[in-house]
Structure formats: structure tokens, C-alpha cells
N, C-alpha and C positions, 0 to 999 in steps of 0.2 A: 743765417741772419747776420747782419753787420751793424756795428756801432761806428758811426763816422763822426769824428771830432777833429778840430784843428789842433796842431801841436801847441800853439800858444794857450788855447783854452784848457788843454789837458794839464800843462805845467802850472797854470794859474790856479785852477780849481782842484787839481789832484783827483779828478773824478772824470770817468768816461762819459758821464751824462751832465752836461753843463751848457751854458750859453743859450742860444735860440733852439729849443728842443722841439722836434717834430716827430710824430710817430707814424709808421706805415703799418696798417693792419694786414697781416699776412693771411693767406688762405689757411683754413684750419688744418688741412692735411700737410702743410709745410711747416707748421709751428711745432716741431718736435725736437726736443733736445737729445743729444747723444751723450749719455753719461756712463753707460755700461755696455759691454759687448752685446748683450741681449737686445739692446736698442736697435742695433743694425738689422735684426730680423724684421722688426716692425717697419723700419724705414724702407727696407728692400720690398716689402709687400706693398707699401703705399706707392713707391715709385713704379712698380710693375703695373699697378692699377691705373696710374696716371698715364703711363706710356701707352697702355692698351687703348685708352680713350683717344690719345693723340694720333694713333695710327689708323683710326677709322677713316676710310676714304670718303671724302666729301663729294657728293654729286654736284653738278651744275644746278644752282638754285634759280628757278624761273618764277616761283611764286612763294610768298611767305604768308601763312595763315596763322591765326592765333585765337585762342579762347580769350574771353574778356576778364571776368572776375578771377582774381588770383594770379593773373599774368600781367595784364595792363593795369590792374588795380591791386590793392593789398588784400582784396577779398572781404574787406569790412563793409558793413551795411550801416550807413549813417543817415539819421533822420533829423529834420529840423523840427522846431516846435509846432509847425503847421502840418507835420506828417509827411513833408516832401522827402523823397529819397535822394541821398547825395552819394557821390563817388569821387575818389581822388585818383586822377590820372597823372602820369609823369610827363613833363614836357620833353624830356630826353627821348622818350619813345616817339613823340611827335616828329622830332628831327630825324630819327631813324627811318620812319616811314617816308619822309620826304627824300632822303638819300636813296632809299630803295626804288622809289618811283622814278627818280632822275636817272637811275641805271637800268630802267626798263623792266624792273621786277614787279610783278603784280602783288598786291597786298590786300588783306581782308581779315574780317572777324567772323568766326563761326561760334555761336554761343547758344546755349539752351534758353537764355533769357530773351524776352521780347519787350524791352522798355524803351521809352523815348530818350532817356539819357544816353544810351548806347548809340542810338541812331544819330543823335546830334554830334556825338564824338566822331563817328564814321564820316559824317559830312564835313566836319572841320578838318579832319586829317586827309580828306579826299581819297579815301580808300576805294579800291576797285570793286571789292566784294563785301557784302554784308548778308549773312545768313542768320537771322534771329529765330528763336523758338525751335532750334534744331534738336530733335530727340535721337537721331541716328547720325552721328557725325561721320562715320565711315561712309555711309551711303551718300551723304551730302557732299563730301569732298570728292568722292568718285565722280559725282554728277558735275561738280565744278570743273574738274580736270577734263572731263569729256567735252563740256561746253567750250572750254578755253583751249582745247587741243594741247594740253600739257600732260606729260607723263608723270605718274604719281611719284616716280623716283626723283623728279626735279622739284618736289615740294618740300619746303621746310615748315614744320608745324610746331607751335608752342602750346603746351597744355600742362595742367597741374593736378588734375584729379582723375578718379577712376573712369569717368565717362570720356576721357581723352586717350585712354590706354590703347584702344584699338587703332586709333589714328596714328599715334606715335610709333606703333609697330609696323604700320602700313607704309608711311611716307618714306621718302629718301633720307630725310634728316629730321629726327624728332628732338626737340629741346624742351627743357622744363626749368622753372625757377628753383632757387635754392630751398625754398620752403614748401615745395611740392610733397605729396605723400611718397613714402619710400618705394612703393610698387611702381609708381610712375618714374621715379628717378632711375630705377634699375632698367626700365625700358628705353629711356632716353639716350641718345648718343652724346648729348651735351647738357650738363647741369650748370646753370649760371651761378656766378657768385652773388648776383643780385637777387633779392627776394621779390615777390610779386609787387608791382607798383613802384619799384625802385629803379626802373630803367632796364628791364629785362630785354626788350627788343633792341635797345641801343647797344647793349653788351653783345648780343648775338650778331647784330649788324657789323660791329667793329671787329669782333674776335673770330667770327666764323665766316661770314659772307665776304667781307672785304679784307680779311687778314692776309 
């Protein structure tokens, strides 16, 4: 971690924190202070884990599929006074899908839900694939791959819960949001810094597909 300050501000304030202060939130596994020799043991373990993730060979991605709730949304269920169900999507994900489409990558949502809200979002984003009411995601995605003549290893899938586990283990590149359940995080090749509904697809698009 670095504290950056101009010489003049340091002399004037006699404090390393002064002037126009801005903070940068570091990833949790990097925000560790080294005060004692024993701290190096923990740091070494964290670095090994990070490096092992970074050395995972990424296949060519031809299709990006995602679950909806908990990935494109925060997983919350909101209701109006009239009983209408509401969901909050992130516009950054909308731009990510546009970028993927412009690069010839197929996009879609595979979800166990079958609600009008999701269908309208799919239409707005101009996604290629929409599979609602899916009870067996493994079989569903195998069928999509067969119909589109795409190898399962060229698929990137984003899921956050136990019903996504089989797909994450099957596809070429499985990703999951920061607030997914621990079992899913262990199965994923990439865990985003963003939580569900906070731009998960945009982070994956920028840092994995087009990195």
C-alpha cells in the first residue's frame, strides 16, 4: 500500500494524510500488514493462492451465459405497494453484453425463474439466448451448445448458488460473484470483486475476456 502526497503538503501539514484525500479500496486479500516475521507465512500463502488462479489457462470464449438473480441482480426481491415484483439490474452489465455482442460472442441467461421481468431485460439487452424455468442447467447448456455448434470448453458461465455448481464444473471457464456461496467460489476459476448486481458481467468482460 502507498500513501502519496506532495512535498509541499507534507511540509505544510506535517502529516502524510492531508490536502485532497482520496481512498482506494484494496481487495481484502491484499490489505495485510507485515509487522512480524510470522506475517510472511500468511502473505506467502495468499500469494500462492492468487498466483494459482492467475495461471489457469483461459480457453477461447465463444459464448457467455449467466444465471440472473444473484449475478445480474443483488438477489433481492422487491415488491411495490400493489404487489408488483421489482428487480435492480446494473447498466454496466448492459454495456458489457453490448461489447460481447460486437465481438461476435453469444450471450444469454439461463435461470430457474420464468417471469416477465427477466424476459423484458433479455429483449432490452438483445441477448441471443434465454432459457427460463430451467430445472437442469447442465442438460440445458449441453443442448444450447449442441444447437449452436459450440464446444462446452468455449463457454463462460456465471453462477452464484448450488444449482449452478454442475455447470461451473462443466464449462471451460466458470465465474462467480464475490457474494456467492463458498462451495461455488471453490468451484469457480474466477471470483469477481463485484457482488451480484454490482457489475459482475462488466468486470468479467474487462478482466477476463478482453484482458
